[in-house]
N, C-alpha and C positions, 0 to 999 in steps of 0.2 A: 694327121693325128696330133692331138694336143700333148704338150709337155708342160708340166707344172713347175713353175719357178718359185722357190721358197727362200726368202731371206731370213736373217736372224730373228727378226720380230715375228715372222710367220711361224718359225720353228718354236719359239718361246711360247706362243699362244696355245700350242697343242701338246707340248712335251711336259711330262711329269716324271718324277723319279720313280714313283710306284709303278707307273706304266712301263717305264724303261726296264725295271727289274723283272716284271712279269713277262714282257716281250722277250727279253734275253733268256730267261729260264726256259721258256717255251721253245725258243729256237735251239738251245743247246740239246734239247731232248730229241730233236729231229736230225735227219741226215743232212749234211751240207758238204760242199766242195770248196776248199780254201787253200790255195798255194801260199807259201810263206811270203810275207811282205817284201817288197823290193826297196832298197835304200839308194838314194841318190845323194852322195856326199858333196857338199858345196863349201868345203874347207872350214875355216874357223867360225863361219857364220852359223852353221848347223847342217841340217839335212832335210830332204824331202822323202816321203814314203808313199808308195802306191800299194793299195790293199784291195784286191778283188775277191769276190765271193759269189757262190751260187747256192741258193736254197729255194726250192719251189715256193711261189711262182715268180721269184725275182732273181736278178743278178745285180750286183752293185760294185762300184769302184769308188774308193776314197783316195783323194790326193791331199796329203797333209804334210805340213812342215813342222819342225821343231827348231826354233831360232832363239837360243837362250838369252841373247843380248837385246832382244826386241823391246824389252821393257824400257830401255834407255831412250827409245824413240817413241814411247807411248803406245807401242803396238803389242798385241798378244804374242806370247811365246809360241802358242800353237794356233794355227789357222787351217781350216779344212773345207773342202768341197766334196759333196757326195753325189754321184750319178746313180739313179735307180732305173733299171731296165726291166721290161717284161721278158721273162725267160722263154716264153713261147715263140716270140717273134723278134726279139731284140730291140723293140721300140723303146726309146728313152721316155720313161714315164715322168721322171722328175729330176731336177737339178736343184740341190738345196745346200744351204749353209751347213757345214758339218762340224764347226767348232764347238757349239753347245752340245751337239750329239756326242762328240768325242769325249767331252768332259762327263756327260751323264752316263754314257755306256761304260766308261772306265770305272766310275763310282759304282755303277750297278754290278759290274763283275766282281769288285771287291766285296760288295754286300753279299753276293751269292757265295763267295769263298768263305766269308764270315759265317753265313747261315749254315753252311755244310761242314765247316772245319772247327769253328770256335767251340769252346765248352759252353755248357748251359749257364744261364744267369750272369752273363757278362754285363758290366755296368760302366766301366771306365775305358774310354777311348783316348789313345795318344796319337796326335797328328804331328809328324815331324815334317815341317814345311807348312807355309800358310798362303799358298798361291790359289789359283782358280780350282785346281784339282782337289785341294784340301776341302774346299767348300762342298764339292759334290761327293767326296768321301763321307763327310758328315751327314749330308742329306740322305745318302744311300744307306749307310750302316745303321742309322737310327730307324730305318724301315724294318730292320731284321733283329735289332738288339734294343732293349729298353735301357737307354743310356741315362746315367745320373750325372756323370762328369766327363767333360771333354778337355783334355790338356792340349795346348798347342805351343809350338816354338818355331822360330825361324831365325836364320842368320841375320835378318833385318828385323830387330825387335818391333819397329813401327808396323811392319806387315802383320805380325801376330796380333798387335793391338787392334789394327783395322779389321782383321778377321773376326776377333772377338766381338767388336762393336756391331759388325754387320750381321753375324750369324746368331747373336743372342736372341733375336726375334724369330729365328727359324728353327729353334730347338727348345725343348723343355729342360734339357740338361744344363748344368752349370758349366760355363766355359772359363777355364783358368789359363791365363798366359804364364808360361814358365820360362825361366832364363836360359835353359839349355836342353839338349837331347836327353841327358841322363834323367832329369826331372820329368821329362815327358814320357819316357819309356818305363822307368822303374815302377812296378806295382800296377801297371795298366793291364787290362784283360785283353784288349785288342789294340794293335798299333799299326798305323799306316804310314809308311815312309814315302814322301813325295818330294824328293829333291833331285837336282841334276848332278849330285856328287860323284866324283871319280875316285874317291878314297873313302874307306869305312868311317861312318860317323856314329854308328850304333855298336856299342861294345857288348860282348857276350855276358859280362858280369851284370849288366843291367836287365837282361832278359830272363824272366822267371819261368819256371816250369808251368805248363798249362796255358801259357800265353798263345795268342794267335797273331801272326804278323802278315800284313799285306805289303809286299815289296813292289811299289809302283814306279818309283823314280828311275830305276835302272832299266831303261828301255832301248839301249843301244850299246854296241861293243865298247868296253872300257869303263862303263859306269858300274859303280858299286856303292851301296849304302851301309851294308852290314859287315861286321867282322866275319871272316870265312868260317871260323869255329862255330858260329851260331848254326850254320847250315848242317854241320855234322851232328848237332844235337837234335835237330828238328825233323819232322816228317814233311818233306818238301813236295808240294803239289805245284804244277806249272799250268799255264793256260795252253801252251803249245810247246811240245818238247823241242822241236827243231829251232823255233825262234828263241826259246829260253836259253838254250845252250850257247847261242851266238850273241844274244843281246839282252838277256834278262839278268836278274841279280846273281845268278849262278855263273855267268859267262867268265868273269875274272877268276873266281876260285877254280873253275874247270881248267882254264888256260894256265893257271899257276900250279896245277896238280894237287890242289887242296880240297877238291870235291870231284866226285865222279858222276858221270851221267847216269850210271845204273843205280845211284842213290835216290833218284827221283822216284817217289812213291806212286804218283798218278798224274794224269791230266785232269783238270777240274771237270771237264765234260764227262769223264768216267764216273766221277763222284756224283754229279747231278743226276746221271742216268741210273744210279744205284749199282753200278758195275764194280765199284771199288770203295770199300770203307776205310777211312783213314784214322779217325779218332776213336780210340778204344777206352781211354781213361781221361779223367779231368786233368791229369798231370802231363798228358802228352803236349809237347810243343809243336804247333803246326805253323807252316809257313807257305804262303801263296806267292808265286812268282808271276807277276803280270807284265806282259809285253805288249798287249793290245792285239785283238783279233778282228779280222774283217767280218766274221759272223756277228760280232757285237754291233758293228756299224750297220750291217744289213738289217738286223733285227729291229733296231731302234729307228732307222731311217724308214723302213717299211711301215712301222707303226705311225710315224709322223706323216708320211704320205697319205695313208688311209684316213687318218683323222683330219688332215687338212682338206682332203677331197670332200669328206662328209660335211665339213663346216664351210666349204666354198672359200677357203683361204688361199692366197697366193695369186700369181699371175700366170696365165697360160700363153704359150707361144707354140710355134710349129718348127720342129727340126726335120720332120719327115713329111 
């Protein structure tokens, strides 16, 4: 039986942000089985994560690393491989590069959070951090919001400038490089934080009523980008309650006694399915805690596999 091997260029050829958002929204509306991700700590270098999922007719497993200092070696911070199996007989259908899929599905999830939680007529996006994920945050959020202005900042000013130059041709919005987090956040309608910070960099006084925040950077224990007091002002929605408590933006405030698990309003899947309404007023402050879910990987990887098969892209081999 053939197994399809898809490298990065193969994945790029069939992957689109609009397709990723549609695939993910569809997947969230259906039943799926997904144990919490497993972390493998490798000390100061970073960690690996194993992320399995089952949703008919597929099973998937993503093996992904986060190595913050990889940029010093000219390597990506995040690298991933995804295995897609036929759920009926366990045959490996595909082995594919998962790095681009990880970036796209994370952006797509933030776009869905923005679609369902942000107030109407948003036009200003603030991006705290200017790495790879900031690029896909912009590509995704502009699919659900008519952006007029995108503000970006980074601890390395040259990274923000590079982002602006590269992304100017990929958006109709005006991209503005700002000197710091305050200028990025204040007055924005939607803010995505995408840094590896382990201490708060977003102050409560900068966060206005009615804003929507996508907290993406805090994806492991000990990471925190926002002052804890912001959480107590906001309607907090998580991607997965168990993961968020231990590794999302709320993990440090919970361990410090500054936020309680019962303050979580909903999981995003409940909102997408219409089981829980979160925003009732334009003045509501909403906050989405993203830790990354295996169903996101399965949804986008299956879309890539089916598109690649249809276009006869990739190389086939036999494992079985």
